[in-house]
N, C-alpha and C positions, 0 to 999 in steps of 0.2 A: 504493500500499499505506499502512496505518497503521502507521508506523513506531514510534510510542510504544506501542501495544498491542502490538506485536512485541517490543519491549524488556520490556515488562511481563510477557510470557508467560514468556520466557526466564529472567528474573529469579525469577518464581514458582516456576517448576519447580526450578531450582536451589534455592531455599530450602525446597521440598516435599522434595527428597531430602535434604537436610541433616537437616530435622527428621524424616524417616523413619528415616534411621539412628541418630539419637538414640533413636528408639523400639526399633529392633533391638538397640541398645546396653543399654537401660535397661529396656524392657519395659512402661513406663508406658502405660496406655490414653489418657492426654490427648494424648500425642505422636502415637498412631496417629490419633485423631480430628482433630487440627490437620492433620496429614497429608493426610487425606482432604479436609479443607476447603479446603487450599492446593491440591490438585489440581482441585476443582470451580473454584477461582478462576482458575487458569490455564487451564482448559478454556473457560471464559467468554471470557477475553481472546483466546484463539487462535480461537475462533469470530467474534469480533470482526475479527480479521485477515482470516479466509476471506470474511466478508461484506463487507469493503472492497475486495475484489478481484472477487467474484463472489456472486450470490444463490444460496443453497442453501437448501431447505426444513430439511434435517436440522441445519444448523449454525445456523439461527435457533432451532430447538427446543431444541439443546443450550445456546445462549446464554440462553435463557429459563430452561430448567430448572436450570442451574447458578447463573447469575447473581442471578436473580429469585426463585429458590426455595430452594436447597439450601446455597449457600456459607455464608451467615451463620447457619443453623441448625447446621451440622457444626462450624464454628469455635466456636459457643457452647457446643456439646456437649462441646468440649475442655475448656473453662473449667469447665463442670459436672463432668467428670471430675477435673479437678485440685483443686476445692474441696470437692465433697460426699464426705465420707470414710465416712458411714454406709453399711454394707455394702449393697449390692443396689439401691440407688436410681439411681445414675448409669447401671449397666448396663441396668436396667428403662427407663429414660429413652431410652437409646440404642437398644434393641430397638424400641420404639415410633416412633422416629425412624426407623430403618431401614425400617420397614413403610411409614410415610407418605412417605418417599422413594421406594421402588418404586412405590407408588400414584402418585406424581406423576410419575415416570418415563413410567409407561404411559398416563396421560391426556395428557401433553404430546407423547410420540412418536406417539400415535396422532391427535392434534389436525389437522384440515385447515387448508390456508391458503387466502387469499381470492385472487379475482382481482388486488387489488392488488399481488400478488407480481411480476406481469409489469412492473409500473413501479417496482420497487424501485431507489433510488439509492444506488449503491455509496460515493459521496462524502459521503453523509449518514448521522450516527450511527445505527445500528441502534435504539438506544432512543427516538428520535424516530418511527420507522416500525413498529414491532412491533404496535402495536395494531390498525393498519388491515390487517396481513398475516395474522397468527396468531390462529385462531379460539380463545378460551379461554372454555370453558364453565363453568358454576357452580363444577364440581367442582375446576377447575384455581385459579379465582380464591379459592375458600374455602382451598385448601392453600396457595396464596401467601400468603395473610394469616396463616394458621394458623403456617407455618414460618417467617416473618419475624418474628413475635412471639416465637415460641419462641428464635429465634437473638438477638434484641435483648434478651430477658430473660436469656439466657444470659451475653451479652457484657456487658452494662452493669450488670445485676444481679451478675455475677461481680466486675466490677470495684469496685462499691459493697461487696460482702459481703467481698471481700478488703482494702478499706480498713478496714472495720468490725474484721476480725480483728487487724490491725495495730493499730489504735488500743486495741483491748482486751488484746491480749497483748504488743503492741510486739515482733511478729516477722513476718517474711515482708514485709518493705518490697519486696523485689525482686518478688514477686509482685503487689503493688499496682500498682506501675509498670508491670509486664509486661502485667496484664489491662488496664490503663487504654489503653495504646499498641495492644493486640489489638483492643480495641474500637472506637477511633478509627479505626485501619487498615481495618477491616471495614466500618464504616458510612460511610466518606467517599465511595465512589462512589454510594451512595444520596442523598448529601447534594449530590452535584453536579447532582441532577434540577433544583434551582432555577435553577442556572446555564444549564443546556440550555433551559429555558423562557425565559430572558432572552437567548437566541442565542448564548451562549458555548459552543458545543458541544465545542470541543477541552478545556474543564474536565473532561469525563468521563473522557477519557484520561489527563489529569495526575492525576487524583485515584483513578485506578486503579493507577497507578504508584506514588505517594506512598503509597497505602493498602498496597501490597505490601511496601515498604520498611519501613514503620511497623510492620506486622504481625510482620514477621521480628525487628525489635528486639525487639518484644514478647515474641516466644517466647523468645528468647534471655536477656531477663531473669527471665521467669517461671520458666524450667525450670533456671536456674543455682543451684547451691546457694550461697547468701550465705556469706561468711567469719565464722566465729565470733567474737564479741567476747569478749575476755579475761574470764575468770570468769564467762562468761554458761553457763547450763544449757540446751540446746536442749530444747524443749517437746515432749512426746510426739506432739502433732498434727503438728508440723514433721517429726519423725523418721519418722512412718508415712507421710507425703506423699512421702518419697524412697525 
């Protein structure tokens, strides 16, 4: 069994429940989007655990759908909800993302697997085998690219934008730090691909665990009300965000 992926799954689901409880208490849509993103992250690592024990076409598809397509996009959507205050824009983007996610799920779950599935090696990371096993048509590949671009823009762009707001207004430093950590944590598993190609396969599992922890610290930073400075007047934008 892949014990590190098991630990990552447990940690991620615990974090997801914590963030979702914050959503229930506060009602902010960015917390709901982040909760869903964490759920997807946890489902991806859970699929890795199953695939380290036995091959399952369904688990392979869930691993690809959640990890390669949807997690970064929904975490990025949470950051978009957090930072874009103009009415209607973030919900509209979430609606489009929801439709794209349904399309991605339909394509991936209906995709066939190849004869290479018979020689799937449970002791080898799925990230090094999926291309030979899962048939990815043009629609899947296109949506994978689009969703990852959207997620990266939301995560990295959100970190840059919050940094700009802090520089301009000298407010929301906690969101700058939080969004930077969320972006780093969400993108950490993707960056482990270079280590896998170099033969350091365990780096994927290590990066997933570190990513889960770093993201949760980022969530705490980004969603915590900063202490008011003596004599300071809270800007309208910051009050609306709460």
